[in-house]
C-alpha positions as CSV (number, residue, x, y, z in Angstrom):
1,M,21.6,0.8,-19.8
2,S,20.4,-3.2,-19.4
3,D,17.2,-3.4,-17.9
4,Y,18.9,-5.8,-15.1
5,P,21.9,-4.6,-13.1
6,L,24.1,-5.9,-11.1
7,F,22.4,-7.8,-8.7
8,Q,22.4,-6.8,-4.9
9,L,21.1,-9.2,-2.2
10,R,18.3,-7.7,-1.1
11,K,18.2,-4.5,-2.9
12,P,16.0,-2.9,-5.2
13,R,16.7,-4.0,-8.3
14,F,14.9,-0.2,-9.6
15,D,16.2,3.0,-8.9
16,Q,14.1,4.4,-5.5
17,N,15.8,8.2,-5.8
18,T,13.9,8.8,-8.9
19,F,9.7,8.3,-9.8
20,L,10.3,6.3,-12.3
21,G,12.6,3.6,-10.1
22,R,9.7,3.8,-7.6
23,F,7.4,3.0,-9.6
24,R,9.0,0.1,-12.2
25,H,9.8,-1.1,-8.4
26,F,5.7,-1.5,-7.7
27,L,4.6,-2.9,-10.5
28,D,7.0,-5.3,-9.6
29,V,5.8,-5.8,-6.3
30,I,2.4,-6.4,-7.3
31,D,2.6,-8.5,-10.0
32,P,-0.2,-11.0,-9.6
33,R,2.0,-13.6,-12.3
34,T,3.9,-14.6,-8.9
35,L,1.5,-15.8,-7.3
36,L,1.2,-18.4,-10.3
37,V,4.7,-19.0,-9.4
38,S,4.9,-23.6,-8.1
39,E,6.5,-25.0,-5.3
40,K,9.2,-26.6,-7.3
41,R,10.3,-22.6,-9.1
42,L,10.2,-21.3,-5.5
43,Q,12.7,-23.3,-4.2
44,E,14.7,-23.4,-6.6
45,S,14.6,-19.8,-6.0
46,V,15.4,-19.7,-3.1
47,N,18.3,-22.0,-3.6
48,L,19.2,-19.8,-6.3
49,L,20.1,-16.8,-4.0
50,K,21.0,-19.3,-1.3
51,R,24.7,-20.1,-3.1
52,F,24.7,-16.5,-4.5
53,K,25.5,-15.7,-0.3
54,E,27.3,-18.5,0.0
55,G,29.4,-17.8,-3.3
56,T,29.1,-20.8,-4.8
57,L,27.1,-19.6,-7.8
58,P,27.7,-22.3,-10.9
59,P,28.3,-20.6,-13.8
60,G,26.5,-18.9,-16.5
61,V,23.9,-17.8,-13.6
62,T,23.3,-14.4,-15.4
63,N,22.1,-11.3,-13.1
64,E,18.6,-12.2,-15.3
65,Q,18.0,-14.7,-13.5
66,L,18.9,-13.2,-10.1
67,W,16.4,-10.8,-9.9
68,K,14.2,-12.8,-11.3
69,A,14.5,-15.4,-8.5
70,Q,14.7,-12.5,-5.6
71,K,11.7,-11.3,-7.2
72,I,9.6,-14.4,-6.8
73,K,11.5,-15.3,-3.4
74,Q,10.1,-11.2,-1.9
75,A,6.6,-12.3,-3.1
76,I,6.0,-15.2,-1.6
77,I,8.6,-15.6,1.8
78,H,8.8,-13.1,4.1
79,P,12.2,-12.2,4.7
80,D,12.0,-11.7,8.4
81,T,10.0,-15.1,9.6
82,G,10.8,-17.2,6.0
83,E,7.1,-18.5,6.1
84,K,4.6,-18.6,3.1
85,I,2.4,-15.4,3.1
86,L,-1.3,-16.8,2.5
87,M,-1.9,-16.0,-1.5
88,P,-4.6,-13.5,-0.9
89,F,-2.5,-11.2,1.6
90,R,1.0,-10.9,-0.6
91,M,1.2,-7.6,-2.1
92,S,0.9,-9.3,-5.4
93,G,-2.2,-10.5,-4.8
94,F,-3.3,-7.1,-4.0
95,V,-5.0,-6.4,-7.2
96,P,-7.0,-9.8,-8.3
97,F,-8.4,-10.6,-4.0
98,G,-8.8,-6.5,-3.2
99,T,-10.4,-5.2,-6.8
100,P,-13.3,-7.1,-6.0
101,V,-13.3,-5.1,-2.7
102,V,-13.0,-2.0,-4.7
103,V,-15.9,-2.5,-7.0
104,G,-18.5,-3.5,-4.3
105,L,-17.4,-0.1,-2.3
106,L,-18.7,1.8,-5.5
107,L,-21.6,0.1,-5.6
108,P,-24.0,2.5,-7.0
109,N,-27.3,3.0,-4.3
110,Q,-26.1,1.2,-1.2
111,T,-27.8,-0.3,1.5
112,L,-27.1,0.7,5.3
113,V,-26.2,-3.3,5.6
114,S,-24.1,-3.1,2.2
115,T,-22.0,-0.2,3.2
116,I,-21.0,-1.6,6.4
117,F,-20.5,-5.0,4.5
118,W,-18.4,-3.7,2.2
119,Q,-16.5,-0.7,4.4
120,W,-15.8,-3.7,6.8
121,L,-14.5,-6.3,4.1
122,N,-12.2,-3.9,2.9
123,Q,-10.7,-2.9,6.2
124,S,-10.2,-6.6,7.5
125,H,-8.1,-7.2,4.3
126,N,-6.3,-4.3,4.5
127,A,-5.4,-5.4,8.3
128,C,-4.2,-8.8,6.8
129,V,-2.3,-7.8,4.0
130,N,-0.8,-5.0,6.8
131,Y,-0.1,-8.1,9.3
132,S,0.9,-10.8,6.5
133,N,3.2,-7.9,5.7
134,R,4.5,-6.5,8.7
135,N,7.9,-5.5,9.8
136,A,8.9,-9.0,11.8
137,S,12.1,-8.0,12.6
138,R,11.0,-5.4,15.7
139,P,9.0,-7.4,18.0
140,N,4.9,-5.5,17.9
141,P,2.0,-6.2,20.6
142,T,-0.8,-8.6,18.7
143,S,-3.0,-5.6,20.4
144,A,-1.0,-2.9,18.4
145,F,-3.1,-4.5,15.7
146,V,-5.8,-5.5,16.8
147,Y,-6.5,-1.8,18.1
148,G,-5.7,-0.4,14.8
149,Y,-7.9,-3.0,12.9
150,L,-10.9,-1.9,14.3
151,G,-10.1,1.6,14.7
152,A,-10.3,1.4,10.8
153,V,-12.9,-0.4,10.8
154,T,-15.5,1.7,13.5
155,S,-13.8,5.2,11.6
156,A,-14.6,3.5,7.9
157,V,-18.0,2.5,8.8
158,S,-19.3,5.5,10.7
159,I,-18.1,8.2,8.1
160,A,-19.4,6.2,5.0
161,V,-23.4,5.8,7.1
162,G,-22.7,9.4,8.4
163,L,-22.4,11.4,4.9
164,N,-24.9,8.7,3.4
165,V,-27.6,10.0,5.6
166,L,-26.8,13.2,5.2
167,I,-26.5,13.2,1.5
168,Q,-30.1,11.7,1.8
169,R,-31.5,13.8,4.2
170,A,-29.9,16.9,1.6
171,K,-32.9,18.7,-0.2
172,R,-30.7,20.7,-2.4
173,F,-30.0,17.4,-4.3
174,S,-31.6,15.8,-7.4
175,P,-32.1,12.3,-7.2
176,T,-29.3,12.2,-10.7
177,T,-27.1,14.6,-7.7
178,R,-27.3,12.6,-4.6
179,L,-26.6,9.0,-6.4
180,L,-23.0,11.3,-8.4
181,V,-22.1,12.7,-4.7
182,Q,-22.7,8.9,-2.7
183,R,-20.6,7.3,-5.2
184,F,-17.5,9.3,-3.6
185,V,-18.0,8.7,-0.3
186,P,-16.0,5.4,0.0
187,F,-12.7,8.0,-0.1
188,P,-13.5,9.6,2.6
189,A,-14.2,6.6,4.5
190,V,-11.1,4.8,3.3
191,A,-8.9,8.2,4.1
192,S,-9.3,8.6,7.3
193,A,-9.8,4.4,8.0
194,N,-6.1,4.8,6.9
195,V,-4.9,7.6,8.9
196,C,-6.4,5.7,12.0
197,N,-4.8,2.9,11.6
198,V,-1.4,4.1,10.6
199,V,-1.6,6.5,14.2
200,L,-2.7,3.5,16.2
201,M,-0.4,1.2,15.0
202,R,2.7,3.1,15.0
203,K,1.7,5.6,18.3
204,S,4.3,3.6,20.3
205,E,7.1,5.3,18.2
206,L,6.1,8.5,18.9
207,S,7.8,7.7,22.8
208,E,10.3,5.9,21.2
209,G,11.1,7.7,18.5
210,I,12.9,6.2,15.1
211,S,16.3,5.7,14.2
212,V,18.2,7.9,12.3
213,L,21.2,7.3,9.8
214,D,23.6,8.9,7.7
215,K,24.0,9.3,4.2
216,S,26.2,5.3,4.3
217,G,23.4,4.2,6.2
218,N,24.8,4.2,10.0
219,V,22.1,4.8,12.6
220,V,23.2,8.2,14.3
221,G,20.2,7.6,16.8
222,T,16.9,7.5,18.2
223,S,14.5,10.6,17.6
224,K,11.3,11.2,18.4
225,V,11.0,14.1,16.4
226,A,12.0,12.5,13.3
227,A,8.9,10.1,14.3
228,K,6.7,12.5,14.1
229,Y,7.6,13.1,10.6
230,A,7.3,10.3,9.6
231,L,4.3,9.6,11.3
232,L,2.6,12.5,10.0
233,E,4.0,12.3,6.4
234,T,3.1,8.3,6.6
235,A,-0.7,10.0,6.7
236,L,-1.0,11.8,4.1
237,T,0.1,9.3,1.8
238,R,-2.6,7.1,3.1
239,I,-4.5,9.9,2.4
240,V,-3.2,10.2,-1.4
241,M,-2.9,6.5,-1.9
242,P,-7.0,5.0,-2.5
243,M,-7.5,8.4,-4.0
244,P,-7.1,7.3,-7.8
245,I,-8.5,4.0,-6.7
246,L,-12.2,5.7,-5.0
247,V,-12.1,8.3,-6.8
248,L,-12.0,8.1,-10.6
249,P,-13.5,5.2,-11.6
250,P,-16.6,7.1,-10.0
251,M,-16.0,9.4,-12.4
252,I,-15.1,7.6,-15.0
253,M,-18.4,5.4,-15.0
254,A,-20.3,9.1,-14.8
255,N,-19.6,9.6,-18.1
256,L,-19.7,6.0,-19.6
257,E,-22.8,5.4,-17.9
258,K,-24.4,8.1,-20.5
259,L,-23.5,6.6,-23.0
260,P,-26.4,4.6,-25.7
261,L,-24.1,1.2,-25.8
262,L,-24.6,0.9,-21.5
263,K,-28.0,2.5,-21.1
264,G,-29.2,0.1,-23.7
265,N,-27.6,-3.0,-22.0
266,P,-27.7,-2.2,-18.3
267,R,-26.1,-5.9,-17.4
268,L,-22.8,-4.0,-19.0
269,V,-22.8,-1.9,-16.7
270,L,-21.1,-3.9,-14.0
271,P,-18.7,-5.9,-16.5
272,V,-17.3,-2.7,-17.5
273,H,-17.1,-1.1,-14.2
274,A,-15.1,-3.9,-13.1
275,G,-12.6,-3.1,-15.7
276,V,-12.4,0.4,-14.9
277,C,-11.6,-0.7,-11.3
278,L,-9.0,-2.8,-12.3
279,A,-7.3,-0.8,-14.4
280,A,-7.2,2.1,-11.6
281,F,-6.0,-0.7,-9.1
282,A,-3.2,-2.0,-11.7
283,F,-1.8,1.7,-12.2
284,A,-3.2,4.4,-10.6
285,L,-1.8,2.4,-7.2
286,P,1.3,2.0,-8.0
287,L,1.8,5.9,-9.7
288,A,0.5,7.7,-6.8
289,I,2.5,4.9,-4.4
290,S,5.8,6.7,-6.1
291,L,4.7,10.0,-5.1
292,F,6.1,9.4,-2.1
293,P,10.1,7.6,-1.2
294,Q,10.1,5.8,1.9
295,T,13.2,7.7,2.7
296,S,13.0,11.6,4.1
297,Q,15.6,13.5,5.0
298,I,15.5,16.1,8.0
299,S,18.2,18.4,8.7
300,V,19.9,17.9,12.5
301,D,19.0,21.3,13.1
302,K,15.3,20.0,13.8
303,L,16.1,17.1,15.8
304,E,17.1,16.2,19.2
305,P,20.8,17.8,20.2
306,E,22.2,15.0,21.8
307,I,21.7,13.1,18.1
308,A,22.6,16.5,16.2
309,Q,26.2,16.5,18.1
310,A,26.9,13.4,17.1
311,A,26.2,13.8,13.7
312,K,28.9,14.7,11.3
313,C,26.8,16.0,9.0
314,E,24.1,18.6,8.3
315,V,21.3,16.6,7.2
316,L,20.4,12.4,8.0
317,F,17.9,10.3,7.1
318,Y,15.0,8.2,8.4
319,N,12.5,5.3,6.5
320,K,9.3,6.5,7.1
321,G,7.3,3.6,5.9
322,L,4.1,3.2,3.5
């Protein structure tokens, strides 16, 4: 089977119903090479897709060319606003611009000031990425993003500082154990901030509901029940997503630092640490995201009576988001 199937406008190149398809799709989404695309190449891609839509493609254009053009356009231009997304806040910039922040989060022997700074910087970067890649087709007040950002920063800083204080006061821990445990503090802080952000950003869905669709993609109705399931599943996804980035590097570094090479050359610890974080970011993050399909299904028996009556099938689908 060709690695470049028949081109479809705004459709994923890889099958989203399989783990491998989702994994390859997210590797495409975060591909940092699209950051280096020139303005000329971008315009060529936009024009090629425009001609495809109009049915005026020149002869000889291949599916591979069309898929690559769509990858470039989707990486740089917002699908709803048509405007270019700032480079640090593109999904393709998530790894190169996010890795230094993760390295800072996981630095050992954090002070109170450095803990607050790195947690704030991480949540600020996440907020900018979320806003820059938001669904602009549905009006969402700016206040929702502000509340989500403030809630995430507050929860992340509070939990990180609180846990560090508790660990410092734990008399049963030896200095070595205390240092090891402290390295894992960023995970619960970031995970809780992610959940807080989801709840504050999408709480309106609980009162307004979300669209439920049949197998053909037709909207059957708007369900508050489906919204509850979507919010719960998204919160779970946001807990699992940072796990490989914030749990694997401390585990790996705890073992690498015992090696004679790093013991004898302390200056190598930081670059090795950065390399481990980069690898976790680039490969483990797409793996974690790929575990969760963006579309979930729900039995009509669990939905509102009016939707159950309107449905002509036993199962409906909803987009839960990430």
